[in-house]
C-alpha positions as CSV (number, residue, x, y, z in Angstrom):
1,M,8.7,-164.1,33.7
2,I,5.1,-165.1,34.1
3,T,3.1,-164.6,30.9
4,P,-0.5,-165.4,30.1
5,D,0.7,-168.4,28.0
6,F,2.5,-169.8,31.1
7,V,-0.6,-169.4,33.3
8,V,-2.8,-171.1,30.7
9,N,-0.3,-174.0,30.2
10,F,0.1,-174.3,34.0
11,A,-3.7,-174.5,34.5
12,A,-4.1,-176.9,31.6
13,E,-1.5,-179.2,33.0
14,G,-3.2,-179.1,36.4
15,L,-6.6,-179.9,34.9
16,K,-5.0,-182.7,32.8
17,M,-3.5,-184.2,36.0
18,A,-6.8,-184.0,37.8
19,L,-8.6,-185.8,35.0
20,L,-6.0,-188.5,34.8
21,I,-6.2,-189.1,38.5
22,A,-10.0,-189.1,38.6
23,G,-10.5,-191.0,35.4
24,P,-10.3,-194.6,36.7
25,M,-12.8,-193.8,39.5
26,L,-15.2,-192.1,37.2
27,G,-14.9,-194.9,34.6
28,F,-15.6,-197.6,37.1
29,G,-18.6,-195.6,38.5
30,L,-19.9,-195.0,35.0
31,V,-19.7,-198.7,34.0
32,I,-21.4,-199.9,37.2
33,G,-24.0,-197.1,37.0
34,V,-25.0,-198.1,33.5
35,A,-25.1,-201.8,34.4
36,V,-27.3,-201.1,37.4
37,S,-29.6,-198.9,35.3
38,V,-30.0,-201.6,32.7
39,F,-30.7,-204.1,35.5
40,Q,-33.3,-201.8,37.0
41,A,-35.0,-201.3,33.7
42,V,-35.1,-205.0,32.9
43,T,-36.4,-206.0,36.3
44,S,-38.6,-202.9,37.1
45,I,-36.9,-202.6,40.5
46,Q,-36.7,-198.9,41.4
47,E,-34.8,-199.1,44.7
48,L,-32.7,-196.0,45.4
49,T,-30.1,-197.8,47.4
50,L,-29.5,-200.2,44.5
51,T,-28.0,-197.3,42.5
52,F,-25.7,-195.9,45.1
53,I,-24.2,-198.9,46.9
54,P,-22.7,-200.6,43.8
55,K,-21.2,-197.3,42.5
56,I,-19.6,-196.6,45.9
57,L,-18.1,-200.1,46.0
58,A,-16.9,-199.7,42.4
59,V,-15.2,-196.4,43.2
60,M,-13.6,-197.9,46.3
61,L,-12.4,-200.8,44.3
62,S,-10.9,-198.6,41.7
63,I,-9.1,-196.6,44.4
64,L,-7.6,-199.8,45.8
65,I,-6.5,-200.9,42.3
66,F,-5.1,-197.6,41.0
67,F,-3.9,-196.1,44.3
68,P,-0.2,-196.8,43.6
69,W,-0.4,-195.3,40.1
70,M,-2.4,-192.2,41.4
71,I,0.2,-191.5,44.2
72,E,3.1,-191.9,41.7
73,M,1.4,-189.4,39.3
74,M,0.7,-186.9,42.1
75,I,4.3,-187.2,43.5
76,N,5.9,-186.7,40.1
77,Y,3.6,-183.7,39.3
78,T,4.3,-182.1,42.7
79,A,8.1,-182.7,42.4
80,K,8.1,-181.2,39.0
81,I,6.4,-178.1,40.2
82,I,8.7,-177.7,43.3
83,I,11.8,-178.3,41.2
84,N,10.7,-175.6,38.7
85,I,9.9,-172.9,41.3
86,P,13.0,-170.9,40.5
87,M,12.0,-170.8,36.8
88,Y,8.5,-169.7,37.7
89,V,9.8,-166.8,39.9
90,Q,12.0,-165.3,37.2
């Protein structure tokens, strides 16, 4: 039987999974963004492309590094949901 507690827990688990998967990319982007901002403040260079290109490269690098882990997390989460469908329907 689907109760409000079940719905809240299901949504919370989905949000937790989304944050776990996005975390490494956001972290890399944050670190590079702060480093570029400090570099721009020190050198007084205010080039707009200087802020975007390093962040894009950092996010791509983090995807390459963490891709196997991210796929494993998504597969396990999806498999758990599919396996538990009979329990959800009751």
